[in-house]
N, C-alpha and C positions, 0 to 999 in steps of 0.2 A: 824657449826660443820662438819668438813670434815675429813673422814678417820678414826675417832675413835668414835665408838658408843657403848653404854652400851646395855645390854640385853633389858632394857626397851625402849631405843631409837629404836633398830632394830624392836622390836615388834610393836611399834607405827607407824614407818615409812613404814613397809612392810604390816601391817595388819594381821600378824600371831600372834597367842597367844604365850606368853613367853614360855610355856611348849613345844610348837612345835619347837620354835627356839632352845631351849635346846636339844631337841631330834635330830634335824638336826646336832647340834654340836657333840653329842655323836656318830652319825652315820658317821661323817666325811664329811658331805655335806657342812658344813660351817667350816671355819678354823680360829676361833678367837685366839687371844693371851690372856695372863693374865697380869693384871697390878700388881703393888707391893703388893696389898692387896689380890691378888688371884681372882679378879673379871674378868669376860670375857670382852674382848675388841674386837669389830668387826670392820672390814674394809669396805671401799666402795664396794669392791668385794663381801663381805658377804651380804651387804645390797642388792646389785643387784641380787644375787642368791636368796635371800629370797623373793624379790618382784616377780621374775620370777616364783618361785614355787607357790606363792599365786595366781598369775594370771593363771597359768596352772591348778591349782585346781579349780578355778572358771569356767574355760572353760569346764573342765571334768564334772563338776556338772550341766552344762547347757545341757538340753536334745537335743537342736538343734545345738550344737556346730558342725561346719563343719570341715573338714580336713584342709581347708585353715586357719581357726581360730587357730587350733593347730599348724600348720606349722609356722605361724607368731610368735609363742612363742619360736621357736627353735633358737639357735645361728646361725649366717649366714652360717657357714660351714655345719652344719647339715641340714639346710634348702635346700642348693644346692643338697645334696645327696637325700633328699626326693623328691624334684622336678624332678630330673633326673629319679628316680625310677618310679615316677608317669607317666612321659612321656613315658617311655619304656612300662609300663603296658598298657597305653592307646593305643599305637601302636599295641601291641599284640591283644588287644580286637578288634581293628578295622580291623584286617586282615581277 
């Protein structure tokens, strides 16, 4: 099953409750289409976003989550910005 997932599929594959998936849809975080019967149809991109959000929530709920753990969850472009900012901050602290 590639590229076309039901609400149930997305919930099972991402680990997020169906209500959470529905809320993410309502907030525009996910962008499913509707099939001929009006049911939500999610894409691979939606599944990837849902998985990333679930993983991020797990890290946030872990008391010992490090900044490195959180940075690893970011998309590559965002990760580069954070790493650059961290390097600048470290240089200022060491001065």
